[in-house]
C-alpha positions as CSV (number, residue, x, y, z in Angstrom):
1,M,56.1,133.8,199.0
2,H,57.0,135.7,195.9
3,S,57.1,134.6,192.2
4,T,58.9,135.9,189.2
5,I,58.0,135.3,185.5
6,V,60.6,134.3,182.9
7,A,60.1,135.0,179.3
8,I,62.1,133.0,176.7
9,L,63.0,135.5,174.0
10,A,64.6,134.9,170.6
11,A,68.2,136.1,170.1
12,L,67.1,138.0,167.0
13,A,65.5,140.5,169.3
14,L,69.0,141.8,170.1
15,Q,69.9,142.8,166.6
16,S,69.0,146.4,166.0
17,S,68.1,145.5,162.4
18,A,65.5,143.0,163.6
19,L,63.9,145.4,166.0
20,P,61.0,147.6,164.9
21,S,62.3,151.2,164.4
22,L,59.8,152.4,167.0
23,Y,61.8,150.6,169.7
24,E,65.4,151.4,168.7
25,R,65.3,154.6,170.8
26,S,63.7,155.3,174.1
27,N,61.7,158.5,174.7
28,D,64.9,160.3,175.8
29,G,66.3,160.0,172.4
30,V,69.1,157.6,173.3
31,N,69.6,154.6,171.0
32,Y,70.1,151.9,173.7
33,T,70.0,149.1,171.2
34,S,73.1,150.5,169.4
35,I,74.9,150.9,172.7
36,F,74.1,147.5,174.2
37,A,73.0,144.9,171.7
38,S,76.4,144.1,170.2
39,G,78.1,141.5,172.4
40,L,75.2,140.3,174.4
41,S,74.7,136.6,174.4
42,P,71.9,134.9,172.4
43,G,69.6,134.5,175.4
44,A,69.6,138.2,176.3
45,S,67.0,140.7,175.2
46,I,66.2,144.4,175.2
47,H,62.8,145.9,176.0
48,Y,61.4,149.4,175.8
49,P,58.5,150.8,177.9
50,S,56.7,151.7,174.6
51,Q,56.4,148.0,173.6
52,A,53.0,146.5,174.1
53,D,54.3,143.5,176.0
54,F,56.7,145.5,178.2
55,N,54.7,144.9,181.4
56,T,54.4,141.2,180.8
57,S,57.9,140.4,179.5
58,T,59.8,142.2,182.2
59,V,59.7,142.1,186.0
60,Q,57.3,144.8,187.4
61,R,57.7,146.3,190.8
62,Y,55.4,145.5,193.7
63,S,55.2,149.1,194.9
64,L,54.6,152.1,192.7
65,W,55.3,154.5,195.6
66,E,58.6,156.4,195.0
67,D,59.5,153.9,192.3
68,P,62.4,154.2,189.9
69,T,61.8,154.9,186.2
70,F,63.5,153.1,183.3
71,A,64.3,154.2,179.8
72,V,65.1,150.6,178.8
73,T,65.1,147.2,180.4
74,I,67.8,144.6,179.4
75,K,67.4,141.0,180.4
76,P,70.9,139.5,180.5
77,A,71.4,135.8,180.2
78,S,74.9,135.4,181.7
79,E,77.3,137.1,184.0
80,R,79.2,138.4,181.0
81,D,76.0,140.1,179.8
82,V,75.7,141.9,183.1
83,Q,79.3,142.9,183.0
84,L,78.9,144.3,179.5
85,I,75.8,146.3,180.4
86,V,77.5,147.8,183.5
87,R,80.7,148.7,181.5
88,R,78.8,150.2,178.6
89,A,76.5,152.1,180.9
90,N,79.6,153.6,182.6
91,Q,81.2,154.4,179.2
92,N,78.1,156.3,178.1
93,N,77.4,158.0,181.5
94,L,74.1,156.1,181.9
95,R,72.6,155.2,185.2
96,F,71.8,151.6,185.8
97,F,69.7,149.7,188.3
98,A,69.3,146.0,189.0
99,T,65.9,144.3,189.5
100,G,65.5,140.9,191.0
101,G,62.0,140.3,192.3
102,G,61.0,143.9,192.1
103,H,60.5,144.4,195.8
104,G,61.5,147.3,198.0
105,S,59.8,150.7,198.4
106,E,61.9,153.5,199.7
107,P,62.2,157.2,198.9
108,G,65.7,156.8,197.5
109,F,64.4,154.7,194.6
110,A,62.7,157.8,193.3
111,T,66.1,159.4,192.6
112,V,66.6,156.7,189.9
113,K,65.3,158.3,186.7
114,N,65.4,157.0,183.1
115,A,67.9,154.3,184.1
116,V,69.0,151.2,182.3
117,N,67.2,148.5,184.2
118,I,69.0,145.2,184.5
119,D,66.3,142.6,184.8
120,L,67.8,139.5,186.5
121,S,64.8,137.1,185.9
122,N,66.9,134.8,183.7
123,F,69.2,134.0,186.5
124,R,67.2,131.0,187.9
125,Q,69.9,128.9,189.3
126,N,68.4,126.4,191.8
127,E,71.0,123.7,192.5
128,L,70.8,121.6,195.7
129,D,73.8,119.4,196.6
130,A,72.2,117.2,199.3
131,T,75.5,115.5,200.1
132,A,77.5,118.8,200.6
133,N,74.4,120.5,202.1
134,T,74.6,123.5,199.8
135,L,72.1,125.3,197.7
136,T,73.1,127.6,194.8
137,I,70.4,130.1,193.8
138,G,70.1,133.0,191.5
139,P,68.3,136.4,191.9
140,G,65.5,135.4,189.4
141,I,63.9,132.8,191.7
142,A,61.7,133.1,194.8
143,F,61.5,131.1,198.0
144,K,58.7,129.0,196.6
145,D,60.9,127.9,193.7
146,F,63.3,125.9,195.9
147,E,61.3,125.2,199.1
148,E,59.6,122.0,197.8
149,N,62.9,120.6,196.5
150,L,64.5,121.2,199.8
151,Y,61.6,119.6,201.7
152,N,61.7,116.5,199.4
153,A,65.4,116.1,200.1
154,G,64.8,116.4,203.9
155,K,66.5,119.8,204.1
156,L,65.7,123.3,205.4
157,M,66.9,126.6,204.2
158,R,68.0,128.9,207.0
159,A,65.6,131.8,207.4
160,T,65.7,135.3,206.6
161,V,63.9,137.3,209.3
162,G,60.9,135.0,209.7
163,P,59.2,132.0,211.2
164,Y,62.3,129.7,211.3
165,Q,64.7,132.2,212.6
166,G,64.4,131.1,216.2
167,L,65.2,127.5,215.4
168,V,67.9,127.8,212.7
169,G,69.0,131.4,212.6
170,L,69.6,133.8,209.8
171,A,70.4,133.0,206.2
172,I,73.3,135.4,206.1
173,D,75.0,133.4,208.7
174,Y,75.0,130.4,206.3
175,L,76.0,132.2,203.2
176,L,79.1,130.6,201.8
177,S,79.8,132.8,198.8
178,V,78.4,135.1,196.1
179,R,79.3,136.0,192.6
180,L,78.8,139.6,191.8
181,I,79.5,142.3,189.2
182,T,81.0,145.4,190.7
183,A,80.5,149.1,189.9
184,A,83.5,148.9,187.6
185,G,82.0,146.0,185.8
186,N,84.3,143.3,187.2
187,I,83.1,139.8,188.0
188,V,84.3,138.7,191.5
189,T,83.6,136.0,194.0
190,A,83.2,137.0,197.6
191,S,83.6,134.5,200.4
192,E,85.5,134.1,203.7
193,T,88.7,133.4,201.6
194,E,88.2,135.6,198.6
195,H,87.6,139.3,199.2
196,P,86.6,138.7,202.8
197,G,85.9,142.4,203.5
198,L,83.4,142.5,200.6
199,F,81.9,139.2,201.8
200,W,81.3,140.8,205.2
201,A,79.7,143.8,203.6
202,V,77.2,141.9,201.4
203,R,75.8,140.1,204.4
204,G,73.5,142.9,205.3
205,A,74.5,145.7,202.9
206,G,74.8,143.9,199.6
207,A,72.7,146.3,197.5
208,N,75.5,148.9,198.0
209,F,78.3,146.8,196.5
210,G,77.3,145.1,193.4
211,I,74.8,143.0,191.4
212,I,74.7,139.5,192.8
213,T,74.3,136.9,190.1
214,S,74.4,133.8,192.3
215,A,74.8,132.8,195.9
216,V,75.7,129.6,197.7
217,F,74.1,128.8,201.0
218,K,74.6,126.0,203.6
219,V,71.4,124.1,204.2
220,T,70.5,121.9,207.2
221,D,68.6,118.7,207.8
222,A,65.0,119.6,208.5
223,P,63.9,118.9,212.1
224,N,60.8,116.8,212.8
225,K,61.1,115.2,209.3
226,G,60.3,118.6,207.8
227,K,56.8,118.8,209.3
228,L,55.4,121.7,211.4
229,V,52.1,122.8,212.9
230,S,50.4,125.8,211.4
231,A,47.6,127.4,213.5
232,D,45.5,130.4,212.4
233,F,43.0,132.4,214.4
234,N,40.5,135.2,213.8
235,F,39.7,137.2,216.9
236,P,37.1,140.0,217.5
237,P,38.8,143.4,217.9
238,S,37.9,143.5,221.5
239,A,40.4,140.7,222.1
240,N,43.4,142.9,221.3
241,V,44.3,143.6,225.0
242,S,44.2,139.9,226.0
243,L,46.3,139.0,223.0
244,F,48.9,141.6,223.7
245,N,49.0,140.5,227.4
246,L,49.5,136.9,226.3
247,I,52.4,137.9,223.9
248,Q,54.0,139.9,226.8
249,S,53.7,137.0,229.1
250,M,55.9,134.9,226.8
251,D,58.8,137.4,226.7
252,K,61.0,135.1,228.9
253,T,59.6,131.7,227.7
254,Y,59.0,132.2,223.9
255,P,59.7,128.8,222.2
256,K,62.5,128.8,219.7
257,E,60.4,126.5,217.5
258,M,57.6,129.1,217.2
259,G,56.9,131.6,214.5
260,F,54.3,134.3,215.1
261,N,52.5,137.0,213.2
262,F,49.7,139.3,214.4
263,Y,47.8,141.1,211.7
264,G,45.5,144.0,212.6
265,G,43.4,145.3,209.7
266,Y,40.1,147.1,209.0
267,N,37.2,145.8,207.0
268,H,35.6,148.7,205.2
269,T,32.8,146.8,203.5
270,T,29.5,145.2,204.5
271,N,29.2,141.6,203.3
272,Q,26.0,140.0,204.4
273,D,26.8,136.9,202.3
274,S,30.1,136.2,204.1
275,A,30.4,133.1,206.1
276,D,32.7,135.0,208.4
277,T,30.6,136.9,210.9
278,Y,33.5,139.4,211.6
279,L,33.1,140.6,208.0
280,L,29.4,141.3,208.2
281,E,30.0,145.0,209.1
282,P,32.9,147.5,208.9
283,Q,35.2,147.0,211.9
284,P,38.8,146.2,212.9
285,T,40.0,142.7,212.2
286,I,42.6,140.5,214.0
287,T,44.3,137.5,212.6
288,I,47.0,135.4,214.3
289,A,49.2,133.2,212.1
290,M,51.3,130.9,214.2
291,S,53.7,128.1,213.3
292,Y,55.5,125.6,215.5
293,F,58.3,123.4,214.0
294,G,57.6,120.3,216.0
295,T,54.8,117.8,216.8
296,Q,51.2,118.6,217.5
297,A,51.7,117.6,221.1
298,A,54.6,120.1,221.5
299,A,52.6,122.9,219.9
300,Q,49.3,122.3,221.8
301,P,50.1,124.1,225.0
302,V,50.8,127.3,223.0
303,I,47.7,126.8,220.8
304,D,45.6,126.3,223.9
305,K,46.6,129.8,225.3
306,F,45.2,131.4,222.1
307,V,42.1,129.3,222.1
308,A,41.4,130.3,225.7
309,I,41.0,134.0,224.5
310,G,38.1,133.0,222.4
311,P,38.7,133.2,218.6
312,I,35.9,133.7,216.2
313,R,37.3,130.8,214.2
314,W,40.5,128.9,214.2
315,E,42.2,125.9,212.6
316,N,45.5,124.0,212.9
317,K,47.1,121.4,210.7
318,T,50.4,119.6,210.4
319,I,52.0,120.5,207.0
320,P,55.4,120.3,205.2
321,W,57.4,123.3,206.1
322,S,57.6,124.2,202.4
323,D,53.8,124.7,202.3
324,L,53.7,127.3,205.1
325,S,54.0,130.3,202.9
326,K,51.1,129.1,200.8
327,L,48.8,127.9,203.5
328,Q,49.3,130.2,206.5
329,N,46.7,132.8,207.4
330,F,43.9,130.5,206.2
331,G,45.6,130.3,202.8
332,A,45.6,134.0,202.3
333,S,49.4,134.2,202.3
334,G,49.6,132.2,199.1
335,T,46.9,134.1,197.2
336,T,47.3,137.8,198.3
337,G,50.8,138.3,199.4
338,C,52.8,140.9,197.6
339,T,50.4,142.0,194.9
340,K,52.2,143.9,192.2
341,G,51.6,147.5,191.1
342,V,50.1,148.8,194.4
343,W,50.8,152.0,196.4
344,T,52.5,150.8,199.5
345,N,55.2,151.7,202.1
346,H,55.9,150.7,205.6
347,Y,57.3,151.9,209.0
348,T,58.8,149.3,211.3
349,V,60.2,149.3,214.8
350,G,62.4,146.5,216.2
351,A,61.9,145.6,219.9
352,N,63.4,143.3,222.5
353,R,60.5,143.4,224.9
354,T,56.7,143.5,224.6
355,D,54.7,146.5,226.0
356,A,51.1,145.3,225.9
357,A,49.7,148.8,226.8
358,T,51.6,150.5,223.9
359,Y,50.5,147.8,221.4
360,A,46.9,148.2,222.5
361,K,47.1,152.0,222.2
362,V,48.7,151.7,218.7
363,F,46.1,149.2,217.6
364,N,43.3,151.5,218.6
365,E,44.9,154.5,216.9
366,F,45.5,152.4,213.8
367,A,41.8,151.2,213.8
368,A,40.6,154.8,214.2
369,F,42.8,156.0,211.3
370,A,41.7,153.2,209.0
371,K,38.0,153.8,209.9
372,S,38.2,157.5,209.0
373,S,40.1,156.7,205.8
374,P,38.0,154.7,203.3
375,W,40.9,154.9,200.8
376,Y,43.2,153.0,203.2
377,N,43.7,149.2,203.2
378,G,46.8,148.7,205.2
379,F,47.5,146.7,208.4
380,M,49.4,146.7,211.6
381,S,51.5,143.5,212.1
382,I,53.7,142.1,214.8
383,Q,56.3,139.5,213.9
384,R,58.1,137.6,216.6
385,S,60.9,135.0,217.0
386,D,63.4,133.8,219.5
387,T,66.9,135.3,219.3
388,T,69.1,132.6,220.9
389,V,70.5,131.2,217.7
390,T,71.2,134.5,216.0
391,L,73.0,135.8,219.1
392,A,75.1,132.7,219.4
393,V,77.0,133.4,216.2
394,P,80.5,134.5,217.1
395,K,81.1,138.2,216.4
396,N,83.9,137.5,214.0
397,K,81.6,135.4,211.9
398,R,78.8,137.9,211.6
399,G,78.0,140.1,208.7
400,V,76.6,143.7,208.8
401,Y,73.1,143.0,210.0
402,P,72.7,144.9,213.3
403,G,69.3,143.5,214.5
404,R,70.4,140.3,216.3
405,E,68.8,141.4,219.6
406,I,65.5,142.2,218.0
407,S,62.9,139.6,218.9
408,T,59.8,141.5,217.7
409,F,59.1,143.7,214.7
410,I,56.0,145.9,214.7
411,L,55.1,147.1,211.3
412,L,52.7,149.6,209.8
413,D,52.2,148.2,206.3
414,H,50.4,150.9,204.4
415,Y,48.3,150.2,201.3
416,Y,46.3,153.1,199.8
417,D,45.1,154.7,196.6
418,G,48.0,156.9,195.7
419,P,50.0,160.1,196.3
420,A,47.1,162.3,197.3
421,H,47.2,160.7,200.7
422,D,51.0,160.4,201.2
423,E,51.1,163.3,203.7
424,E,48.2,161.9,205.8
425,V,49.8,158.5,206.1
426,Y,53.2,160.1,206.9
427,K,51.7,162.3,209.7
428,F,49.9,159.3,211.2
429,S,52.9,157.1,211.1
430,L,55.6,159.2,212.7
431,P,54.1,159.6,216.2
432,V,53.1,155.9,216.2
433,R,56.6,154.9,215.4
434,D,57.9,157.2,218.2
435,Q,55.5,155.5,220.7
436,L,56.8,152.1,219.7
437,V,60.4,153.2,219.9
438,A,59.9,154.6,223.4
439,T,58.8,151.2,224.8
440,S,60.9,148.9,222.5
441,G,63.6,148.2,225.2
442,F,66.3,149.7,223.1
443,G,65.7,153.4,223.7
444,K,66.4,154.2,220.1
445,L,65.0,153.2,216.7
446,N,66.0,149.8,215.4
447,T,64.7,148.0,212.3
448,Y,65.5,145.5,209.6
449,I,66.7,147.1,206.4
450,N,64.1,145.3,204.2
451,Y,61.4,146.6,206.5
452,A,62.7,150.1,206.7
453,Y,60.7,153.1,205.5
454,G,63.9,154.8,204.2
455,D,64.3,157.9,206.5
456,E,66.0,156.0,209.4
457,G,69.6,156.6,208.2
458,P,72.6,154.4,207.8
459,E,73.3,154.0,211.6
460,V,69.9,152.3,211.9
461,W,70.2,150.3,208.7
462,Y,73.7,149.0,209.2
463,G,74.7,149.7,212.8
464,K,76.8,152.6,214.0
465,Q,79.7,150.3,214.9
466,N,79.8,149.0,211.3
467,L,79.8,152.3,209.5
468,P,83.5,153.2,209.5
469,R,84.4,149.8,207.9
470,L,81.5,150.0,205.5
471,V,82.4,153.5,204.3
472,N,86.0,152.4,203.6
473,L,84.7,149.4,201.6
474,K,82.2,151.6,199.7
475,K,85.0,153.9,198.7
476,R,87.0,150.9,197.4
477,W,84.2,149.0,195.6
478,D,81.7,151.7,194.6
479,P,83.5,155.1,194.9
480,Q,80.9,156.9,192.7
481,G,77.9,155.6,194.6
482,K,76.3,153.7,191.7
483,F,74.6,151.1,193.9
484,G,72.2,151.3,196.9
485,P,70.0,154.3,196.2
486,G,67.3,153.0,198.6
487,N,69.6,152.8,201.6
488,P,72.9,154.4,200.6
489,I,76.1,154.0,202.6
490,P,77.8,157.5,202.8
491,L,81.1,157.9,201.0
492,S,82.5,160.1,203.8
C-alpha cells in the first residue's frame, strides 16, 4: 500500500543557535524556531521549505491539487511535543495542520495557507499482542509496515474499505481506543469507557476532532491459514459489457470471501516492443484484480466465469494475504500505487446494486474523454465487497461511517498535468457522477469520505442522522474549527 520515510535527526537541530540563520525564519517573517524549539524533546526537529533537504526529510503529499501550504514543518517525537506545538500555535494565532501519510486531496485543504505542519512520521508504533489479539499502531506507519508481522503471527487486521471487508468487516468496528491531542492541546484517551462520545466521533470523522498519535485495534485469527487466491485479468475493451453483466449477475450471490476491482484506463502510447498486445496501439484498457480468501477450489468457480469472457492474459496464484497489496494487478499495485507529487482528484459514487447498462455507458464516455485528452492519465474503477458483516454490527456499537449498505464504489480517479485542465475534468465528471447516482439504488449521492471529491457536503460524508450529535461534539472539542478543513463538520 503506502510507505512513509523516517529521518533520524540530531537534537541539536532544535537549538536556534545551532540552526543556520537562513532557516531561523520562514518567508513570512515569523521566527518559528524561537516559538517552538524550546521544550521540544531531543528527537524532534524543525524544517523549513527553504532547506535543501526539505522534500526528503519531511513527508510530501501525494496530490498537489488543492494542497495545503506550510511555512514550517515540525517533526515531533512524542505526544508532549505535539501538545506543545498545538498550544504554542494557539498562543501565537498560528494555523496548524497534521500530516500522517500525506494522502487526501480535497478543495478544503487549499484553505490551509502558511500553516505549521505537524509531521507525524516519527510515530511508528507497531506493537502486536498476539495473546490479547490487539495491534497498537501510530500515524507514521503504513499497512505494509505491519501486514507481514500479522501474517507471520497467524493474524489478520480488519479491513478499511477494501478486499477483506466482506469477510471480516471494517477496521473502525474493531478500534478499541485512540490517544489524541485536542484543539486545546490536551492529551486524551477515547474509548468506549473514556470520552465515549468522542470515541464514537473519531470512528468516521476523526480528522475533525484531534491529532491521533496512536490507535489500538482488535485483530483476528486469519482464515485459511492466512492464504488467499489472487487472480488478475486483462481484457480487450470490447469485453466491458460482458464484464458488467457478469458483475450484475452476482448482485445476490456475491461471495463474502471475494474482493474485486475493475480498472478501466486508456493507453495513449504506441509500444511495438511490448509483450502485451493490448498496449501495441492507443486504446482503452481493462484490468480485473480479484482476490478470494479461501482455497483455489473455492475460488475456481468465480475465476472460471471471468475466464469464459476471454481475457487477453490472466494469472492466478495462492499467496499470503500480506502480499496482496504488493502483488495484485500483475504486481503493479506494489510499484505504481500512490505516486507522490502528482495532480490528482477523484469523484466516487457508492451503490447497492449494479446497473450494467450505466457502467457500460460511463466506461465508453470515460474512454472517449481520455482519448481526446492526451494530457490525461486517469482511470475508472469499480470496487466491490459483501456487506453482511458490516451491517451485522449493532447500531449502538457503530461509529459515524454512514456507508454500511454500500456494496460497490465507482470511482473516477483523475490524474493529469495540472490546473490548466481542472475545469475540463470537472465538467466531464459531474454528469457522469449524476448518471451513477441515478442508478445506484439509493436515489441520492453516497460515498466514502476518503474517496470523496470534497463538494458532497457533511450529510453525505457523515450521514444526516449523525450530524446533530457531531455538531454538538464539534462545539465541545473543537469550537474554533481548527481541525478537518477537507471535510469540515459545521459548527451550527
